[in-house]
C-alpha positions in Angstrom: 97.1 58.8 127.9 95.8 55.7 125.3 92.9 58.2 124.7 94.6 61.1 123.6 97.9 59.6 121.6 94.5 58.2 119.4 93.0 61.6 119.5 96.2 62.9 118.6 97.3 60.0 115.6 93.8 61.0 114.2 93.9 65.3 114.4 90.1 64.6 115.7 88.8 67.1 118.8 85.9 65.0 120.7 83.8 67.7 122.6 86.0 68.7 124.9 89.4 67.0 124.1 92.4 69.1 122.8 93.2 68.9 118.9 96.6 68.3 117.5 98.0 68.8 113.9 101.3 67.0 112.8 103.8 69.0 111.5 105.5 66.1 109.8 102.5 65.2 108.7 101.8 65.1 104.6 98.4 66.1 104.7 96.6 66.1 101.1 95.2 69.0 99.3 91.8 69.5 99.1 90.0 72.3 96.8 87.3 74.2 97.8 85.4 76.1 96.7 85.3 79.7 99.4 81.1 79.9 98.2 80.5 76.4 99.4 81.5 77.6 103.2 81.1 81.1 103.0 79.1 84.5 102.2 81.6 86.0 99.7 80.9 90.2 99.1 82.9 92.7 96.7 83.9 96.1 98.4 85.6 99.1 96.5 86.5 101.5 99.1 84.9 105.0 96.9 87.3 107.4 94.7 84.9 109.7 93.8 86.0 112.2 96.1 90.1 113.1 95.5 90.5 113.3 99.4 89.6 109.5 99.7 92.8 108.0 97.5 95.2 106.5 99.5 97.8 104.1 99.2 97.8 101.4 102.1 94.9 98.8 103.4 92.8 97.8 105.5 93.2 98.4 109.3 90.0 98.0 110.4 86.6 96.7 109.9 83.3 96.7 112.3 79.6 96.0 111.6 79.0 99.7 110.3 82.7 100.7 109.0 86.0 100.7 107.1 88.7 102.5 108.5 91.5 102.9 105.9 95.8 104.7 106.7 96.9 106.6 104.0 100.8 106.1 103.8 101.3 108.7 102.1 99.3 111.7 103.4 99.7 110.0 107.0 95.5 110.7 106.8 92.6 108.0 108.4 89.7 107.5 106.5 86.7 106.5 107.2 84.3 104.2 104.7 80.9 102.7 105.5 80.7 99.0 104.4 79.1 100.1 100.9 82.4 101.7 100.6 81.2 105.6 100.4 83.3 107.9 101.9 82.1 108.8 105.7 85.1 111.1 107.6 88.6 111.8 107.8 91.6 113.1 109.7 95.2 113.8 110.1 97.0 114.3 112.5 100.2 113.3 111.7 103.3 115.3 114.2 105.2 115.1 117.1 103.3 117.1 119.2 101.1 116.4 121.7 98.0 114.4 120.8 99.2 113.6 117.5 101.1 110.7 115.7 104.3 109.8 114.1 104.1 108.5 110.1 104.7 105.2 111.2 100.7 103.7 112.2 101.7 99.9 113.2 97.7 99.4 114.3 94.2 101.1 114.7 91.0 99.7 116.0 87.9 101.7 115.9 85.2 101.1 118.8 81.2 102.3 117.1 79.7 102.3 120.2 81.8 105.0 121.5 82.9 106.6 118.4 86.4 106.4 119.1 89.6 105.6 116.9 92.9 104.0 118.8 96.0 104.5 117.2 99.6 102.8 117.8 102.7 104.3 116.2 106.1 104.5 116.2 105.7 106.5 119.7 105.2 102.5 121.2 104.5 103.5 124.6 101.0 105.5 124.1 98.1 105.3 122.4 96.2 108.2 120.9 92.3 108.3 120.7 90.3 110.4 118.4 86.7 110.6 117.3 85.9 109.6 113.6 86.0 112.7 112.9 89.5 113.5 114.0 88.7 115.0 117.3 91.5 113.9 120.1 89.9 112.6 123.3 92.8 111.0 125.3 96.3 109.9 125.4 96.4 106.1 126.6 100.2 106.2 128.5 101.0 103.1 129.0 103.0 101.7 132.0 106.6 102.3 132.1 109.0 99.9 130.1 105.9 98.4 127.8 105.5 98.5 124.7 102.2 98.4 122.4 102.7 97.1 118.9 99.4 95.8 117.4 96.5 95.5 119.9 92.5 94.5 119.6 90.0 95.8 120.7 88.5 93.6 123.3 85.6 94.5 124.8 83.7 97.7 125.4 85.9 98.7 128.3 89.1 96.9 127.2 92.3 96.3 125.1 94.4 93.7 124.9 98.4 93.7 123.5 101.9 91.8 124.1 104.4 93.4 125.3 106.8 94.1 122.4 109.5 95.7 124.9 110.0 92.7 127.7 109.1 89.9 124.5 112.4 91.9 122.6 114.0 92.0 126.6 113.4 87.8 127.0 114.8 87.3 123.1 118.2 89.3 124.2 118.2 86.9 127.3 117.8 83.3 125.6 119.7 84.1 122.5 122.7 85.0 124.8 122.3 81.5 126.8 121.9 83.9 129.9 121.1 81.7 133.1 118.1 83.7 134.5 115.8 82.1 136.4 112.7 80.3 133.7 110.3 82.7 135.5 112.6 85.8 133.5 110.9 84.0 129.7 107.3 84.7 130.1 105.3 85.7 127.6 103.3 88.7 128.7 100.1 89.4 127.4 98.4 92.3 129.1 94.3 93.8 129.3 94.6 97.1 129.8 91.4 99.6 130.0 90.5 102.1 127.1 90.3 105.2 129.4 93.3 104.6 131.7 96.0 102.6 130.5 95.5 100.4 134.3 96.2 97.2 133.8 93.4 94.4 134.2 95.0 91.5 133.8 98.8 90.0 132.3 98.6 86.9 131.2 101.7 84.2 130.6 101.4 81.4 128.5 102.6 78.0 130.4 105.8 75.6 128.6 109.0 76.1 127.4 109.7 78.8 124.9 112.4 79.0 123.1 114.4 81.5 120.3 113.6 80.5 116.9 115.2 82.4 113.8 117.8 81.2 111.0 121.1 82.4 110.5 121.7 85.2 107.6 125.4 85.5 107.3 125.6 86.0 110.2 123.0 87.7 111.2 120.1 86.3 113.1 116.6 86.6 112.1 114.0 86.3 114.3 111.1 83.8 113.7 107.7 85.3 114.2 106.2 83.6 116.2 104.0 85.3 119.4 100.3 86.3 118.4 97.2 87.3 119.7 94.1 87.0 117.0 90.5 87.3 118.0 87.7 84.7 117.9 84.5 83.8 118.6 84.9 83.2 122.1 87.5 85.4 123.1 90.9 85.8 122.0 93.9 83.2 120.6 97.0 83.3 121.8 100.4 81.6 120.8 103.8 81.3 120.7 105.7 79.4 118.8 107.9 78.0 121.3 104.7 76.3 123.7 103.6 74.3 120.8 99.5 75.1 121.6 97.2 77.7 121.1 95.0 79.3 123.9 91.9 80.4 123.9 91.8 83.7 126.3 88.2 84.7 127.8 86.4 87.9 129.0 86.7 85.9 132.8 90.6 85.5 132.9 90.1 81.8 132.1 93.4 80.3 129.6 92.9 77.1 127.9 94.2 75.5 125.4 92.9 74.4 122.2 95.4 73.5 119.9 98.7 71.8 119.5 101.0 70.7 117.1 103.0 67.1 117.7 105.9 66.1 117.6 107.1 68.9 120.2 109.2 71.5 118.6 111.7 70.4 121.2 112.3 67.4 119.2 112.8 68.7 115.8 115.7 69.1 113.7 115.1 71.2 111.6 111.8 73.1 113.4 109.0 73.1 112.2 106.3 75.1 114.5 103.0 75.6 114.2 102.5 79.7 114.1 99.5 81.2 113.8 95.5 80.0 114.1 92.7 82.0 113.0 89.2 80.6 113.9 86.5 81.5 111.8 83.2 79.8 111.4 83.3 76.4 111.6 86.9 76.6 110.4 90.4 77.0 112.0 92.8 77.9 109.6 96.8 77.0 110.0 100.4 78.3 109.5 103.0 76.2 109.9 106.7 77.2 109.1 110.4 76.0 108.7 113.3 76.8 110.5 115.8 76.6 108.0 118.5 74.8 108.7 122.3 76.7 108.3 123.2 79.9 106.7 120.9 81.4 103.5 123.6 82.5 100.8 123.5 86.4 99.8 121.6 87.3 97.2 119.6 90.4 95.3 116.4 89.7 96.6 115.3 87.5 99.8 111.7 86.4 100.8 110.1 85.8 103.9 109.8 82.2 102.5 114.1 81.8 102.1 113.9 82.2 106.4 111.5 80.4 107.1 109.3 78.4 104.2 105.0 78.3 105.0 102.8 75.2 105.0 98.8 76.9 105.0 96.0 73.8 106.4 92.7 74.1 106.9 91.0 72.4 109.9 87.5 71.5 110.0 85.8 71.9 113.7 82.9 69.5 113.2 84.7 66.8 111.9 88.8 67.1 112.6 90.0 66.9 109.4 92.8 69.2 108.3 94.5 69.2 104.3 96.4 72.2 102.7 94.6 74.8 101.5 93.4 75.8 97.9 90.6 77.7 97.9 89.0 79.5 94.8 85.7 81.1 93.8 83.1 80.8 90.4 84.0 84.6 89.9 87.5 84.3 89.5 88.6 81.7 86.6 91.8 80.1 87.5 93.0 82.3 90.8 93.9 80.4 93.8 93.4 82.3 97.8 95.4 81.5 101.0 93.5 82.0 104.3 96.7 83.5 106.0 95.8 84.4 110.0 98.9 86.3 109.8 97.0 89.2 107.3 94.8 89.8 110.3 97.4 90.6 112.9 97.0 94.3 112.1 93.7 93.9 110.8 91.3 94.7 113.2 88.5 92.5 112.4 86.2 92.0 115.6 83.6 90.0 113.5 83.7 86.2 114.5 83.3 84.6 110.9 84.9 87.2 108.5 88.0 87.7 107.0 89.5 90.2 104.3 91.1 89.4 101.1 93.2 92.3 98.8 92.6 91.8 95.3 95.0 93.6 93.2 92.5 96.2 90.5 95.2 95.9 88.3 95.6 91.8 87.6 91.0 92.1 88.3 91.4 94.2 85.0 93.6 91.7 83.2 91.5 88.9 84.2 88.4 91.1 83.2 90.0 91.8 79.7 90.7 87.7 79.5 87.6 87.0 80.5 87.8 84.8 83.4 85.6 87.1 85.9 81.7 86.2 86.5 79.0 87.8 88.7 79.1 90.8 91.0 83.1 90.7 90.1 83.1 91.4 87.1 80.1 93.6 87.3 82.5 96.2 89.6 85.6 95.3 87.7 84.0 96.7 84.6 83.4 100.3 85.9 86.9 100.9 88.0 90.4 102.7 85.9 93.3 100.3 87.1 95.3 103.8 87.2 92.5 105.9 89.6 90.5 103.6 91.3 91.4 101.8 94.7 92.0 98.5 94.9 89.1 95.3 95.3 88.4 93.6 99.0 86.9 90.7 99.2 85.4 90.1 103.0 84.6 86.6 103.2 82.0 85.8 106.1 82.3 82.0 107.0 79.6 79.6 107.8 
């Protein structure tokens, strides 16, 4: 016990020992050049063909392919990693083998050439080839709903069952005295071909209903997630204090824990999410606002849940507030936000994707704040016609 308390106070993680972050501690801000800890490159998805103009964002990046969903037309667009168009298809509709306009997740299995699409009809997943040939519909078991999923391996997908989560939250908020086992958080691993449930994962610990009161309306805190990492998938829930690692052998291991325990805090501040890339863990904590938020014209996420971003060096155990810079974009600060990767199926062990506004880049270009390859790229683009630029950060 003394050893664990000591390691907690130092925020260190000796080999095999659980790491901690103190959510009440004032960690120092540390300025870090992204180019010192990662390989940084820039990607522009070609707009020479009008069919590949889009309003949306990257949904998936594989070893050789970038997948985008166009919110306007409902098309799914595939580009090579150098930005060249590869293929596109559109199966927006209400019929068999089609998806609605509300796409929640897209994943691409490059080896099998299969595109997996989840939409507003959350009890099934449509599967297409990269040129749009409909291959099959994966029907989920009764009363199961998938919103975001992870391409786990060659034969399976991994996701949170949103239906059971909503039912559990209703019980917690109503003061239901049902048995504790009814309050579990169900993560599922299913077959890519049949939808068969291959594993069901329930995180240990106490689960709390967290949120903010907005003029008498309860707003849930975003506190359930699964993110791919080099060893498997990181799973977490705000009410459990702990991030767990799930591996292909079905093992579940605690990786990092918050202190003090969430149940002892008033107001509540919790470890929301963890992204593991290269030698670093990128952490995010949220404070649950105490009391009612006054009504005004524009309410932001930060009004409900003020957020802090941290980076943890896995080798040294050092934790600091994030402040990332790059030499080729003077005056621009970056945040590595784990939430950005929740619906972007980026399977790489080390990569992270940041979208850069072309409008802001052109302003910076005119003010001579850009350099290197970023400056060369922006000089060739038209802010009224071209797509935004993406920065790919491949952590060492």
